[in-house]
PyMOL commands that place a pseudoatom at each C-alpha (Angstrom):
pseudoatom trace, name=CA, resn=UNK, resi=1, chain=A, elem=C, hetatm=0, pos=[110.806, 94.972, 96.213]
pseudoatom trace, name=CA, resn=UNK, resi=2, chain=A, elem=C, hetatm=0, pos=[110.350, 97.665, 93.355]
pseudoatom trace, name=CA, resn=UNK, resi=3, chain=A, elem=C, hetatm=0, pos=[112.387, 100.208, 92.197]
pseudoatom trace, name=CA, resn=UNK, resi=4, chain=A, elem=C, hetatm=0, pos=[112.139, 103.226, 89.696]
pseudoatom trace, name=CA, resn=UNK, resi=5, chain=A, elem=C, hetatm=0, pos=[114.577, 104.577, 87.086]
pseudoatom trace, name=CA, resn=UNK, resi=6, chain=A, elem=C, hetatm=0, pos=[114.628, 107.884, 85.721]
pseudoatom trace, name=CA, resn=UNK, resi=7, chain=A, elem=C, hetatm=0, pos=[117.700, 109.421, 83.493]
pseudoatom trace, name=CA, resn=UNK, resi=8, chain=A, elem=C, hetatm=0, pos=[118.820, 110.638, 87.174]
pseudoatom trace, name=CA, resn=UNK, resi=9, chain=A, elem=C, hetatm=0, pos=[119.264, 106.805, 88.117]
pseudoatom trace, name=CA, resn=UNK, resi=10, chain=A, elem=C, hetatm=0, pos=[117.413, 104.692, 90.698]
pseudoatom trace, name=CA, resn=UNK, resi=11, chain=A, elem=C, hetatm=0, pos=[115.008, 107.343, 93.018]
pseudoatom trace, name=CA, resn=UNK, resi=12, chain=A, elem=C, hetatm=0, pos=[113.283, 104.773, 95.340]
pseudoatom trace, name=CA, resn=UNK, resi=13, chain=A, elem=C, hetatm=0, pos=[114.112, 100.794, 96.211]
pseudoatom trace, name=CA, resn=UNK, resi=14, chain=A, elem=C, hetatm=0, pos=[111.267, 99.309, 98.587]
pseudoatom trace, name=CA, resn=UNK, resi=15, chain=A, elem=C, hetatm=0, pos=[107.525, 97.275, 99.499]
pseudoatom trace, name=CA, resn=UNK, resi=16, chain=A, elem=C, hetatm=0, pos=[104.865, 96.973, 97.158]
pseudoatom trace, name=CA, resn=UNK, resi=17, chain=A, elem=C, hetatm=0, pos=[103.333, 98.466, 99.246]
pseudoatom trace, name=CA, resn=UNK, resi=18, chain=A, elem=C, hetatm=0, pos=[105.894, 101.919, 100.012]
pseudoatom trace, name=CA, resn=UNK, resi=19, chain=A, elem=C, hetatm=0, pos=[105.907, 101.602, 96.632]
pseudoatom trace, name=CA, resn=UNK, resi=20, chain=A, elem=C, hetatm=0, pos=[101.728, 102.108, 96.600]
pseudoatom trace, name=CA, resn=UNK, resi=21, chain=A, elem=C, hetatm=0, pos=[102.402, 105.409, 98.565]
pseudoatom trace, name=CA, resn=UNK, resi=22, chain=A, elem=C, hetatm=0, pos=[105.102, 107.356, 97.045]
pseudoatom trace, name=CA, resn=UNK, resi=23, chain=A, elem=C, hetatm=0, pos=[103.785, 107.404, 93.350]
pseudoatom trace, name=CA, resn=UNK, resi=24, chain=A, elem=C, hetatm=0, pos=[99.968, 107.160, 93.290]
pseudoatom trace, name=CA, resn=UNK, resi=25, chain=A, elem=C, hetatm=0, pos=[97.853, 104.536, 91.224]
pseudoatom trace, name=CA, resn=UNK, resi=26, chain=A, elem=C, hetatm=0, pos=[96.469, 104.793, 87.419]
pseudoatom trace, name=CA, resn=UNK, resi=27, chain=A, elem=C, hetatm=0, pos=[92.647, 104.511, 87.571]
pseudoatom trace, name=CA, resn=UNK, resi=28, chain=A, elem=C, hetatm=0, pos=[91.326, 101.459, 85.668]
pseudoatom trace, name=CA, resn=UNK, resi=29, chain=A, elem=C, hetatm=0, pos=[90.472, 101.072, 82.340]
pseudoatom trace, name=CA, resn=UNK, resi=30, chain=A, elem=C, hetatm=0, pos=[88.540, 98.399, 80.029]
pseudoatom trace, name=CA, resn=UNK, resi=31, chain=A, elem=C, hetatm=0, pos=[90.555, 96.203, 78.515]
pseudoatom trace, name=CA, resn=UNK, resi=32, chain=A, elem=C, hetatm=0, pos=[90.599, 96.591, 74.855]
pseudoatom trace, name=CA, resn=UNK, resi=33, chain=A, elem=C, hetatm=0, pos=[90.842, 94.105, 72.283]
pseudoatom trace, name=CA, resn=UNK, resi=34, chain=A, elem=C, hetatm=0, pos=[94.098, 96.222, 70.156]
pseudoatom trace, name=CA, resn=UNK, resi=35, chain=A, elem=C, hetatm=0, pos=[95.879, 94.557, 74.010]
pseudoatom trace, name=CA, resn=UNK, resi=36, chain=A, elem=C, hetatm=0, pos=[96.631, 91.766, 71.879]
pseudoatom trace, name=CA, resn=UNK, resi=37, chain=A, elem=C, hetatm=0, pos=[97.429, 93.549, 69.313]
pseudoatom trace, name=CA, resn=UNK, resi=38, chain=A, elem=C, hetatm=0, pos=[100.260, 95.421, 71.701]
pseudoatom trace, name=CA, resn=UNK, resi=39, chain=A, elem=C, hetatm=0, pos=[101.476, 92.165, 72.507]
pseudoatom trace, name=CA, resn=UNK, resi=40, chain=A, elem=C, hetatm=0, pos=[101.984, 90.742, 69.297]
pseudoatom trace, name=CA, resn=UNK, resi=41, chain=A, elem=C, hetatm=0, pos=[105.668, 89.497, 68.915]
pseudoatom trace, name=CA, resn=UNK, resi=42, chain=A, elem=C, hetatm=0, pos=[106.038, 89.180, 72.563]
pseudoatom trace, name=CA, resn=UNK, resi=43, chain=A, elem=C, hetatm=0, pos=[106.809, 84.952, 71.216]
pseudoatom trace, name=CA, resn=UNK, resi=44, chain=A, elem=C, hetatm=0, pos=[109.851, 85.625, 69.381]
pseudoatom trace, name=CA, resn=UNK, resi=45, chain=A, elem=C, hetatm=0, pos=[112.012, 87.434, 72.504]
pseudoatom trace, name=CA, resn=UNK, resi=46, chain=A, elem=C, hetatm=0, pos=[114.230, 84.820, 74.249]
pseudoatom trace, name=CA, resn=UNK, resi=47, chain=A, elem=C, hetatm=0, pos=[111.841, 82.569, 76.254]
pseudoatom trace, name=CA, resn=UNK, resi=48, chain=A, elem=C, hetatm=0, pos=[111.708, 82.184, 79.514]
pseudoatom trace, name=CA, resn=UNK, resi=49, chain=A, elem=C, hetatm=0, pos=[115.869, 80.863, 81.224]
pseudoatom trace, name=CA, resn=UNK, resi=50, chain=A, elem=C, hetatm=0, pos=[115.905, 78.698, 84.076]
pseudoatom trace, name=CA, resn=UNK, resi=51, chain=A, elem=C, hetatm=0, pos=[119.490, 78.920, 84.453]
pseudoatom trace, name=CA, resn=UNK, resi=52, chain=A, elem=C, hetatm=0, pos=[118.974, 82.072, 85.918]
pseudoatom trace, name=CA, resn=UNK, resi=53, chain=A, elem=C, hetatm=0, pos=[121.119, 82.147, 89.198]
pseudoatom trace, name=CA, resn=UNK, resi=54, chain=A, elem=C, hetatm=0, pos=[119.804, 83.678, 92.212]
pseudoatom trace, name=CA, resn=UNK, resi=55, chain=A, elem=C, hetatm=0, pos=[121.062, 82.982, 95.766]
pseudoatom trace, name=CA, resn=UNK, resi=56, chain=A, elem=C, hetatm=0, pos=[119.339, 81.470, 98.306]
pseudoatom trace, name=CA, resn=UNK, resi=57, chain=A, elem=C, hetatm=0, pos=[119.909, 84.454, 100.697]
pseudoatom trace, name=CA, resn=UNK, resi=58, chain=A, elem=C, hetatm=0, pos=[117.965, 86.568, 98.521]
pseudoatom trace, name=CA, resn=UNK, resi=59, chain=A, elem=C, hetatm=0, pos=[114.622, 84.544, 98.448]
pseudoatom trace, name=CA, resn=UNK, resi=60, chain=A, elem=C, hetatm=0, pos=[114.811, 84.292, 101.839]
pseudoatom trace, name=CA, resn=UNK, resi=61, chain=A, elem=C, hetatm=0, pos=[116.036, 87.855, 102.966]
pseudoatom trace, name=CA, resn=UNK, resi=62, chain=A, elem=C, hetatm=0, pos=[112.626, 88.460, 100.472]
pseudoatom trace, name=CA, resn=UNK, resi=63, chain=A, elem=C, hetatm=0, pos=[110.392, 85.852, 102.526]
pseudoatom trace, name=CA, resn=UNK, resi=64, chain=A, elem=C, hetatm=0, pos=[111.398, 87.633, 106.001]
pseudoatom trace, name=CA, resn=UNK, resi=65, chain=A, elem=C, hetatm=0, pos=[110.976, 91.177, 104.479]
pseudoatom trace, name=CA, resn=UNK, resi=66, chain=A, elem=C, hetatm=0, pos=[106.865, 90.282, 103.293]
pseudoatom trace, name=CA, resn=UNK, resi=67, chain=A, elem=C, hetatm=0, pos=[106.115, 87.708, 106.428]
pseudoatom trace, name=CA, resn=UNK, resi=68, chain=A, elem=C, hetatm=0, pos=[106.038, 84.591, 103.928]
pseudoatom trace, name=CA, resn=UNK, resi=69, chain=A, elem=C, hetatm=0, pos=[106.469, 81.888, 105.554]
pseudoatom trace, name=CA, resn=UNK, resi=70, chain=A, elem=C, hetatm=0, pos=[108.626, 78.765, 103.681]
pseudoatom trace, name=CA, resn=UNK, resi=71, chain=A, elem=C, hetatm=0, pos=[104.736, 76.331, 103.278]
pseudoatom trace, name=CA, resn=UNK, resi=72, chain=A, elem=C, hetatm=0, pos=[103.718, 78.980, 101.237]
pseudoatom trace, name=CA, resn=UNK, resi=73, chain=A, elem=C, hetatm=0, pos=[103.901, 78.379, 97.453]
pseudoatom trace, name=CA, resn=UNK, resi=74, chain=A, elem=C, hetatm=0, pos=[105.782, 81.266, 95.214]
pseudoatom trace, name=CA, resn=UNK, resi=75, chain=A, elem=C, hetatm=0, pos=[106.128, 82.220, 92.179]
pseudoatom trace, name=CA, resn=UNK, resi=76, chain=A, elem=C, hetatm=0, pos=[109.203, 85.066, 91.764]
pseudoatom trace, name=CA, resn=UNK, resi=77, chain=A, elem=C, hetatm=0, pos=[109.808, 86.847, 88.096]
pseudoatom trace, name=CA, resn=UNK, resi=78, chain=A, elem=C, hetatm=0, pos=[113.170, 85.288, 88.202]
pseudoatom trace, name=CA, resn=UNK, resi=79, chain=A, elem=C, hetatm=0, pos=[111.340, 82.399, 86.978]
pseudoatom trace, name=CA, resn=UNK, resi=80, chain=A, elem=C, hetatm=0, pos=[109.290, 83.831, 83.902]
pseudoatom trace, name=CA, resn=UNK, resi=81, chain=A, elem=C, hetatm=0, pos=[111.412, 86.008, 82.907]
pseudoatom trace, name=CA, resn=UNK, resi=82, chain=A, elem=C, hetatm=0, pos=[112.539, 86.750, 79.429]
pseudoatom trace, name=CA, resn=UNK, resi=83, chain=A, elem=C, hetatm=0, pos=[115.880, 87.300, 79.419]
pseudoatom trace, name=CA, resn=UNK, resi=84, chain=A, elem=C, hetatm=0, pos=[118.493, 88.257, 77.650]
pseudoatom trace, name=CA, resn=UNK, resi=85, chain=A, elem=C, hetatm=0, pos=[116.603, 91.238, 76.219]
pseudoatom trace, name=CA, resn=UNK, resi=86, chain=A, elem=C, hetatm=0, pos=[117.125, 93.345, 74.133]
pseudoatom trace, name=CA, resn=UNK, resi=87, chain=A, elem=C, hetatm=0, pos=[116.869, 97.776, 74.420]
pseudoatom trace, name=CA, resn=UNK, resi=88, chain=A, elem=C, hetatm=0, pos=[117.356, 100.863, 73.366]
pseudoatom trace, name=CA, resn=UNK, resi=89, chain=A, elem=C, hetatm=0, pos=[120.035, 103.669, 73.830]
pseudoatom trace, name=CA, resn=UNK, resi=90, chain=A, elem=C, hetatm=0, pos=[118.682, 106.771, 74.329]
pseudoatom trace, name=CA, resn=UNK, resi=91, chain=A, elem=C, hetatm=0, pos=[120.214, 108.638, 72.245]
pseudoatom trace, name=CA, resn=UNK, resi=92, chain=A, elem=C, hetatm=0, pos=[118.981, 106.603, 69.223]
pseudoatom trace, name=CA, resn=UNK, resi=93, chain=A, elem=C, hetatm=0, pos=[117.086, 109.271, 66.326]
pseudoatom trace, name=CA, resn=UNK, resi=94, chain=A, elem=C, hetatm=0, pos=[113.783, 107.612, 66.814]
pseudoatom trace, name=CA, resn=UNK, resi=95, chain=A, elem=C, hetatm=0, pos=[113.236, 106.532, 63.100]
pseudoatom trace, name=CA, resn=UNK, resi=96, chain=A, elem=C, hetatm=0, pos=[116.208, 104.183, 63.600]
pseudoatom trace, name=CA, resn=UNK, resi=97, chain=A, elem=C, hetatm=0, pos=[114.602, 103.146, 66.634]
pseudoatom trace, name=CA, resn=UNK, resi=98, chain=A, elem=C, hetatm=0, pos=[110.940, 102.844, 64.849]
pseudoatom trace, name=CA, resn=UNK, resi=99, chain=A, elem=C, hetatm=0, pos=[113.573, 100.509, 62.227]
pseudoatom trace, name=CA, resn=UNK, resi=100, chain=A, elem=C, hetatm=0, pos=[114.926, 98.548, 64.917]
pseudoatom trace, name=CA, resn=UNK, resi=101, chain=A, elem=C, hetatm=0, pos=[111.026, 97.814, 65.978]
pseudoatom trace, name=CA, resn=UNK, resi=102, chain=A, elem=C, hetatm=0, pos=[110.563, 96.448, 62.754]
pseudoatom trace, name=CA, resn=UNK, resi=103, chain=A, elem=C, hetatm=0, pos=[113.114, 93.976, 62.671]
pseudoatom trace, name=CA, resn=UNK, resi=104, chain=A, elem=C, hetatm=0, pos=[112.831, 92.313, 66.102]
pseudoatom trace, name=CA, resn=UNK, resi=105, chain=A, elem=C, hetatm=0, pos=[108.788, 92.338, 65.753]
pseudoatom trace, name=CA, resn=UNK, resi=106, chain=A, elem=C, hetatm=0, pos=[109.449, 93.604, 69.506]
pseudoatom trace, name=CA, resn=UNK, resi=107, chain=A, elem=C, hetatm=0, pos=[107.368, 97.078, 70.801]
pseudoatom trace, name=CA, resn=UNK, resi=108, chain=A, elem=C, hetatm=0, pos=[108.056, 98.113, 73.596]
pseudoatom trace, name=CA, resn=UNK, resi=109, chain=A, elem=C, hetatm=0, pos=[112.249, 98.011, 74.928]
pseudoatom trace, name=CA, resn=UNK, resi=110, chain=A, elem=C, hetatm=0, pos=[113.977, 99.199, 78.070]
pseudoatom trace, name=CA, resn=UNK, resi=111, chain=A, elem=C, hetatm=0, pos=[116.143, 102.254, 77.445]
pseudoatom trace, name=CA, resn=UNK, resi=112, chain=A, elem=C, hetatm=0, pos=[119.312, 102.427, 78.252]
pseudoatom trace, name=CA, resn=UNK, resi=113, chain=A, elem=C, hetatm=0, pos=[121.918, 104.985, 79.416]
pseudoatom trace, name=CA, resn=UNK, resi=114, chain=A, elem=C, hetatm=0, pos=[125.722, 105.005, 78.303]
pseudoatom trace, name=CA, resn=UNK, resi=115, chain=A, elem=C, hetatm=0, pos=[126.700, 103.410, 81.756]
pseudoatom trace, name=CA, resn=UNK, resi=116, chain=A, elem=C, hetatm=0, pos=[123.979, 100.884, 80.768]
pseudoatom trace, name=CA, resn=UNK, resi=117, chain=A, elem=C, hetatm=0, pos=[121.332, 101.234, 83.344]
pseudoatom trace, name=CA, resn=UNK, resi=118, chain=A, elem=C, hetatm=0, pos=[117.372, 101.558, 82.826]
pseudoatom trace, name=CA, resn=UNK, resi=119, chain=A, elem=C, hetatm=0, pos=[116.628, 105.525, 82.319]
pseudoatom trace, name=CA, resn=UNK, resi=120, chain=A, elem=C, hetatm=0, pos=[112.970, 104.196, 81.120]
pseudoatom trace, name=CA, resn=UNK, resi=121, chain=A, elem=C, hetatm=0, pos=[110.377, 102.537, 77.871]
pseudoatom trace, name=CA, resn=UNK, resi=122, chain=A, elem=C, hetatm=0, pos=[109.920, 102.611, 75.428]
pseudoatom trace, name=CA, resn=UNK, resi=123, chain=A, elem=C, hetatm=0, pos=[106.653, 101.438, 72.938]
pseudoatom trace, name=CA, resn=UNK, resi=124, chain=A, elem=C, hetatm=0, pos=[106.092, 101.778, 69.361]
pseudoatom trace, name=CA, resn=UNK, resi=125, chain=A, elem=C, hetatm=0, pos=[103.063, 103.894, 70.161]
pseudoatom trace, name=CA, resn=UNK, resi=126, chain=A, elem=C, hetatm=0, pos=[105.654, 106.348, 71.688]
pseudoatom trace, name=CA, resn=UNK, resi=127, chain=A, elem=C, hetatm=0, pos=[107.329, 106.316, 68.728]
pseudoatom trace, name=CA, resn=UNK, resi=128, chain=A, elem=C, hetatm=0, pos=[104.053, 107.515, 66.398]
pseudoatom trace, name=CA, resn=UNK, resi=129, chain=A, elem=C, hetatm=0, pos=[103.851, 110.859, 68.118]
pseudoatom trace, name=CA, resn=UNK, resi=130, chain=A, elem=C, hetatm=0, pos=[106.832, 111.453, 66.093]
pseudoatom trace, name=CA, resn=UNK, resi=131, chain=A, elem=C, hetatm=0, pos=[107.414, 110.274, 63.120]
pseudoatom trace, name=CA, resn=UNK, resi=132, chain=A, elem=C, hetatm=0, pos=[105.100, 111.415, 59.665]
pseudoatom trace, name=CA, resn=UNK, resi=133, chain=A, elem=C, hetatm=0, pos=[105.297, 109.313, 55.791]
pseudoatom trace, name=CA, resn=UNK, resi=134, chain=A, elem=C, hetatm=0, pos=[106.384, 111.593, 53.492]
pseudoatom trace, name=CA, resn=UNK, resi=135, chain=A, elem=C, hetatm=0, pos=[106.798, 110.319, 49.463]
pseudoatom trace, name=CA, resn=UNK, resi=136, chain=A, elem=C, hetatm=0, pos=[106.339, 107.094, 51.058]
pseudoatom trace, name=CA, resn=UNK, resi=137, chain=A, elem=C, hetatm=0, pos=[109.206, 106.711, 53.075]
pseudoatom trace, name=CA, resn=UNK, resi=138, chain=A, elem=C, hetatm=0, pos=[108.901, 107.510, 57.216]
pseudoatom trace, name=CA, resn=UNK, resi=139, chain=A, elem=C, hetatm=0, pos=[110.794, 110.571, 58.654]
pseudoatom trace, name=CA, resn=UNK, resi=140, chain=A, elem=C, hetatm=0, pos=[110.751, 112.380, 61.816]
pseudoatom trace, name=CA, resn=UNK, resi=141, chain=A, elem=C, hetatm=0, pos=[109.081, 115.510, 62.637]
pseudoatom trace, name=CA, resn=UNK, resi=142, chain=A, elem=C, hetatm=0, pos=[111.774, 117.460, 63.945]
pseudoatom trace, name=CA, resn=UNK, resi=143, chain=A, elem=C, hetatm=0, pos=[115.704, 116.204, 65.082]
pseudoatom trace, name=CA, resn=UNK, resi=144, chain=A, elem=C, hetatm=0, pos=[114.268, 114.420, 67.947]
pseudoatom trace, name=CA, resn=UNK, resi=145, chain=A, elem=C, hetatm=0, pos=[115.888, 110.839, 69.436]
pseudoatom trace, name=CA, resn=UNK, resi=146, chain=A, elem=C, hetatm=0, pos=[115.019, 107.624, 71.988]
pseudoatom trace, name=CA, resn=UNK, resi=147, chain=A, elem=C, hetatm=0, pos=[115.575, 110.405, 75.066]
pseudoatom trace, name=CA, resn=UNK, resi=148, chain=A, elem=C, hetatm=0, pos=[112.257, 112.178, 73.670]
pseudoatom trace, name=CA, resn=UNK, resi=149, chain=A, elem=C, hetatm=0, pos=[109.714, 110.013, 73.369]
pseudoatom trace, name=CA, resn=UNK, resi=150, chain=A, elem=C, hetatm=0, pos=[110.220, 107.086, 76.179]
pseudoatom trace, name=CA, resn=UNK, resi=151, chain=A, elem=C, hetatm=0, pos=[108.840, 106.878, 79.293]
pseudoatom trace, name=CA, resn=UNK, resi=152, chain=A, elem=C, hetatm=0, pos=[110.260, 108.014, 82.542]
pseudoatom trace, name=CA, resn=UNK, resi=153, chain=A, elem=C, hetatm=0, pos=[109.845, 106.894, 86.149]
pseudoatom trace, name=CA, resn=UNK, resi=154, chain=A, elem=C, hetatm=0, pos=[109.213, 103.261, 84.588]
pseudoatom trace, name=CA, resn=UNK, resi=155, chain=A, elem=C, hetatm=0, pos=[108.971, 101.069, 87.999]
pseudoatom trace, name=CA, resn=UNK, resi=156, chain=A, elem=C, hetatm=0, pos=[111.216, 97.916, 88.167]
pseudoatom trace, name=CA, resn=UNK, resi=157, chain=A, elem=C, hetatm=0, pos=[111.121, 95.227, 89.897]
pseudoatom trace, name=CA, resn=UNK, resi=158, chain=A, elem=C, hetatm=0, pos=[113.677, 92.439, 91.755]
pseudoatom trace, name=CA, resn=UNK, resi=159, chain=A, elem=C, hetatm=0, pos=[114.574, 88.604, 91.063]
pseudoatom trace, name=CA, resn=UNK, resi=160, chain=A, elem=C, hetatm=0, pos=[112.574, 87.419, 93.903]
pseudoatom trace, name=CA, resn=UNK, resi=161, chain=A, elem=C, hetatm=0, pos=[110.004, 89.608, 93.528]
pseudoatom trace, name=CA, resn=UNK, resi=162, chain=A, elem=C, hetatm=0, pos=[106.317, 87.284, 93.849]
pseudoatom trace, name=CA, resn=UNK, resi=163, chain=A, elem=C, hetatm=0, pos=[104.314, 87.111, 90.257]
pseudoatom trace, name=CA, resn=UNK, resi=164, chain=A, elem=C, hetatm=0, pos=[100.874, 88.048, 91.614]
pseudoatom trace, name=CA, resn=UNK, resi=165, chain=A, elem=C, hetatm=0, pos=[102.526, 91.554, 93.305]
pseudoatom trace, name=CA, resn=UNK, resi=166, chain=A, elem=C, hetatm=0, pos=[104.232, 92.709, 89.641]
pseudoatom trace, name=CA, resn=UNK, resi=167, chain=A, elem=C, hetatm=0, pos=[100.391, 92.006, 87.915]
pseudoatom trace, name=CA, resn=UNK, resi=168, chain=A, elem=C, hetatm=0, pos=[99.240, 93.709, 90.501]
pseudoatom trace, name=CA, resn=UNK, resi=169, chain=A, elem=C, hetatm=0, pos=[102.180, 95.861, 89.527]
pseudoatom trace, name=CA, resn=UNK, resi=170, chain=A, elem=C, hetatm=0, pos=[101.051, 96.161, 85.813]
pseudoatom trace, name=CA, resn=UNK, resi=171, chain=A, elem=C, hetatm=0, pos=[97.298, 96.768, 86.393]
pseudoatom trace, name=CA, resn=UNK, resi=172, chain=A, elem=C, hetatm=0, pos=[97.760, 99.515, 88.995]
pseudoatom trace, name=CA, resn=UNK, resi=173, chain=A, elem=C, hetatm=0, pos=[100.123, 101.295, 87.327]
pseudoatom trace, name=CA, resn=UNK, resi=174, chain=A, elem=C, hetatm=0, pos=[99.230, 100.401, 83.766]
pseudoatom trace, name=CA, resn=UNK, resi=175, chain=A, elem=C, hetatm=0, pos=[102.286, 98.675, 82.583]
pseudoatom trace, name=CA, resn=UNK, resi=176, chain=A, elem=C, hetatm=0, pos=[102.548, 95.601, 79.955]
pseudoatom trace, name=CA, resn=UNK, resi=177, chain=A, elem=C, hetatm=0, pos=[105.661, 94.696, 80.555]
pseudoatom trace, name=CA, resn=UNK, resi=178, chain=A, elem=C, hetatm=0, pos=[108.388, 94.938, 84.023]
pseudoatom trace, name=CA, resn=UNK, resi=179, chain=A, elem=C, hetatm=0, pos=[111.789, 94.951, 83.229]
pseudoatom trace, name=CA, resn=UNK, resi=180, chain=A, elem=C, hetatm=0, pos=[113.719, 93.219, 85.722]
pseudoatom trace, name=CA, resn=UNK, resi=181, chain=A, elem=C, hetatm=0, pos=[116.305, 94.480, 88.159]
pseudoatom trace, name=CA, resn=UNK, resi=182, chain=A, elem=C, hetatm=0, pos=[119.250, 93.619, 90.620]
pseudoatom trace, name=CA, resn=UNK, resi=183, chain=A, elem=C, hetatm=0, pos=[120.119, 95.070, 94.108]
pseudoatom trace, name=CA, resn=UNK, resi=184, chain=A, elem=C, hetatm=0, pos=[123.261, 96.503, 91.514]
pseudoatom trace, name=CA, resn=UNK, resi=185, chain=A, elem=C, hetatm=0, pos=[120.792, 98.236, 89.107]
pseudoatom trace, name=CA, resn=UNK, resi=186, chain=A, elem=C, hetatm=0, pos=[121.775, 95.625, 86.786]
pseudoatom trace, name=CA, resn=UNK, resi=187, chain=A, elem=C, hetatm=0, pos=[118.921, 94.939, 84.100]
pseudoatom trace, name=CA, resn=UNK, resi=188, chain=A, elem=C, hetatm=0, pos=[117.662, 91.051, 84.185]
pseudoatom trace, name=CA, resn=UNK, resi=189, chain=A, elem=C, hetatm=0, pos=[115.724, 90.641, 81.847]
pseudoatom trace, name=CA, resn=UNK, resi=190, chain=A, elem=C, hetatm=0, pos=[111.768, 91.478, 82.038]
pseudoatom trace, name=CA, resn=UNK, resi=191, chain=A, elem=C, hetatm=0, pos=[108.393, 90.196, 82.306]
pseudoatom trace, name=CA, resn=UNK, resi=192, chain=A, elem=C, hetatm=0, pos=[105.567, 90.444, 80.351]
pseudoatom trace, name=CA, resn=UNK, resi=193, chain=A, elem=C, hetatm=0, pos=[101.629, 89.760, 80.089]
pseudoatom trace, name=CA, resn=UNK, resi=194, chain=A, elem=C, hetatm=0, pos=[102.135, 86.954, 78.215]
pseudoatom trace, name=CA, resn=UNK, resi=195, chain=A, elem=C, hetatm=0, pos=[104.543, 85.973, 80.456]
pseudoatom trace, name=CA, resn=UNK, resi=196, chain=A, elem=C, hetatm=0, pos=[102.843, 86.283, 83.346]
pseudoatom trace, name=CA, resn=UNK, resi=197, chain=A, elem=C, hetatm=0, pos=[99.471, 83.961, 81.366]
pseudoatom trace, name=CA, resn=UNK, resi=198, chain=A, elem=C, hetatm=0, pos=[102.123, 82.113, 79.944]
pseudoatom trace, name=CA, resn=UNK, resi=199, chain=A, elem=C, hetatm=0, pos=[102.632, 81.198, 83.408]
pseudoatom trace, name=CA, resn=UNK, resi=200, chain=A, elem=C, hetatm=0, pos=[99.138, 80.246, 85.164]
pseudoatom trace, name=CA, resn=UNK, resi=201, chain=A, elem=C, hetatm=0, pos=[98.527, 78.040, 82.708]
pseudoatom trace, name=CA, resn=UNK, resi=202, chain=A, elem=C, hetatm=0, pos=[101.225, 75.714, 82.154]
pseudoatom trace, name=CA, resn=UNK, resi=203, chain=A, elem=C, hetatm=0, pos=[102.185, 76.319, 85.280]
pseudoatom trace, name=CA, resn=UNK, resi=204, chain=A, elem=C, hetatm=0, pos=[101.534, 72.385, 87.153]
pseudoatom trace, name=CA, resn=UNK, resi=205, chain=A, elem=C, hetatm=0, pos=[100.706, 73.556, 90.974]
pseudoatom trace, name=CA, resn=UNK, resi=206, chain=A, elem=C, hetatm=0, pos=[99.305, 76.842, 89.953]
pseudoatom trace, name=CA, resn=UNK, resi=207, chain=A, elem=C, hetatm=0, pos=[102.014, 78.077, 92.327]
pseudoatom trace, name=CA, resn=UNK, resi=208, chain=A, elem=C, hetatm=0, pos=[100.679, 81.178, 91.232]
pseudoatom trace, name=CA, resn=UNK, resi=209, chain=A, elem=C, hetatm=0, pos=[97.226, 81.998, 92.504]
pseudoatom trace, name=CA, resn=UNK, resi=210, chain=A, elem=C, hetatm=0, pos=[98.106, 80.050, 96.007]
for i in range(1, 210): cmd.bond("trace and resi %d" % i, "trace and resi %d" % (i + 1))
show_as sticks, trace
zoom trace
């Protein structure tokens, strides 16, 4: 299951097939050597946790929704996601946000509103368009805040979503990471490209591909 969030709240929650109906996939692009640089620092986020609780009912509902048999091996988002994760507040000023990225060595973070619900994603690249260097000091071009720089309409996935489907969303919608939210719109974690690659490399039965 996937959802779409912006400053107005959740506007969509359904399967990947219906997501593709309401939002057109972006054209594919060539893989750039700079992609590795974008992921640099992701290893400094909290490592994937194995103690995230998902009910048996949630698993069963997900399998029934997608017609997945009990014999099919599926790797789910909550098994590889990083959690808890750092976030940005949409009211934070641009320079403070940049300094926070520098200290944490992250390259992308979910943005929350005053209700602590996700409203967008922010990357270092988003901030660069508002920053200037003057007298060796980083300054903002104007009184802009994170809400002015973040990307809205962020696509999220449920904790029991098949990791293969998350990978497809990353490719189709050019997201280098997918936040994980539950049915109550609570941010649970984040799945990045690095998380998926690590799962493919170390998962013994290679359930990611079966």
